[in-house]
N, C-alpha and C positions, 0 to 999 in steps of 0.2 A: 493247443491248436483251436482256432476259432471254428465255429460251425460253418461259416462261409468257406473256409479252407477245406474242411472235411467234404462239403458238397462239391467243391471244385475238383478235389481228388477223385471222388466217386465218378464224376462226369468224365474225367480224364481216363480212369481205369476202364470205364464202360466203352468209351471211344476206342481205346487201345485194343480191347478184346474184340471189337467189331472190325478192327483195322480201318477205322474211319479217320484218316489223317486230318481232314479238314476240321472235324469236331475236336480232335485231340489238340490241334494247334490253337483253337479258341481258348483253351485252358492254360496255355503257356504264357509266361511273361515275355515281353519282347527282348529282355536281356538273358533269356534262358541259355544255359550252357549244358549240353547233354554229353554224358560220358557212358559209353557202352562197355560193359564187361564181356560181351559176347563177341563183338568184332575184334579180331586179334591185332590188327595193325594200329599202332597208336595214332598214326596220321588219319586213319579212317574212323577211329573210335570216339573222337571228341569233336563236337560241332557246336557252334555258337549261333544264336538267333533262330527264329521260328522256321524259316525256309530250310536252313541247314539241318535243323532237327527233323523236319519232314523227310529230307533226303536220307538221313540216318535211319529213320523209322522204316522207310521203304527198303533200304539196304539190309536191315536186320530181318525184315519179313522175307525177303528173297533168300537170305542165308538160311533161315530156319525152315522155310517151306519148300525150297528148291535146292537141296544140297548137291 
């Protein structure tokens, strides 16, 4: 893994820990496909593209922090 990818992952992880969706999205490729192992419904657990990934991130945070 290149140092550039390592730094991008660190920025992504930091943004995720802060729940900063805008900063998190800056680190994602436009062709991102996100699969959540936490959200149970297959229809809700896979998202494609940055805006759909942002929605998944918000859904996940709601699920984890407001059961």
